[in-house]
N, C-alpha and C positions, 0 to 999 in steps of 0.2 A: 242511877247507878254511876258510881265513880270509876273512871278508867285511869290506869297508870300505864305509862309507856316508857320502857327503858331503851337506852341506846348506848353505843360505845363499845360493845363487845367485839371480839375478833381474835385474831392470832397475834401473839406477842412472844418474843424470845425471852428465855430466862434472864433475869436481871433487868428486864425492860419495865416500862410503865404503861399504864392505861387509865383513862378516866371514864367512868360510867356516869350517866345522868338518867334521871327519872322525873317525869313531870306528871302531876295529877290533873285531871280534868276539872276538879273543883278544889277550892282551898279553904273554904270557911270552916270545915269540920276538923282540919288538921291540927293535931297537937304534936305529932312527931312523925318522922319518916326514917326508914332504915333500909339496910341491905342484908340479905340472907344469901346463902349459896347451897347448892346441892352438887356434890361431887359425882363423877361418872359412876354408874352402876348402883347408885343409891336411889331408894324410892323417894317419891315426892314428900313423904312424911319425914324424911331425914334431912330437912333443911337446917343448916346451922347458921346462927346469927353471926354477922360480920361486924356491923356497927349500926348505931342509931343516933339520931339527933332530934332534939325537941325544939319547939318554938320558944322555949324559955332559955335556950342557949346551952342546954346540957348535951354532952356527947358521951358515948360509951362504946368501947371496943372490946371485942373478944381478944383473948391473949395473942393469937397468931397475927392479928391485925394492928396491934398497938403501935408498933415501931415502923410499919411499912405503909399503912393505909390512912387516909384522911377523909373524913366525912364532913360535908358542909351542906347546910340547908338554906335555901333562898325562899323565905316564906312568901314574899310578894309574888314570886314566880311559881310557887308550889312545886319547886324542883329541888331534888336532893342529888348531890354529887358524891362520887366515891373515887378519890385519887388513889391509885394503887401503884406503888413503887417497889423496886427490887422483887419483881414477881418470880415465883418459884413454880416448878412443875406441879406441885401439889395444890397450887391455886387454881388449876384448871377446874372449871365448874360452870354450871348455869347460875347466874347471879339474878336474884329476884329483889324487886323493890317492894316495899311495904309502907303503907300510910295508915295512921290510926288517929282516932279522936271521936268524942261524943258517943262512945260505945260502939263505934264501927271500926272495921279493919278491912283494908283492901290490898290486893296483890296485883303486881304486874305479871305478864306472861313469861318474863325471864329473858336474859341475854347471855349468850354463850361466850365465855372467855377461855381460850385455849393457850396455855403456855407450853411452847415447844420449840426446839431448835431445828 
């Protein structure tokens, strides 16, 4: 069983920055890793994609993340990062890491990011 562990969540003021990281316990299967989030009050089925990155160098962002967030994937470390800048109140959410490859997909338990003054 592959385990993913996120870190970097916490409280940040509007306009501030935060960097999330996620490391997988195994790396051989990985084709890509990404970040999703679930806003307060939403069910776990309502996770929205934030960004993803593949081992081939492809990155993709959902519209709200394009100008403010940066995803990077360190394949050797099986670690994906999400640099979040210019954070807004509506970015408050639980952020989940995802890794996929070889027909498998795994999720981390999530890390809370709260944007508040």
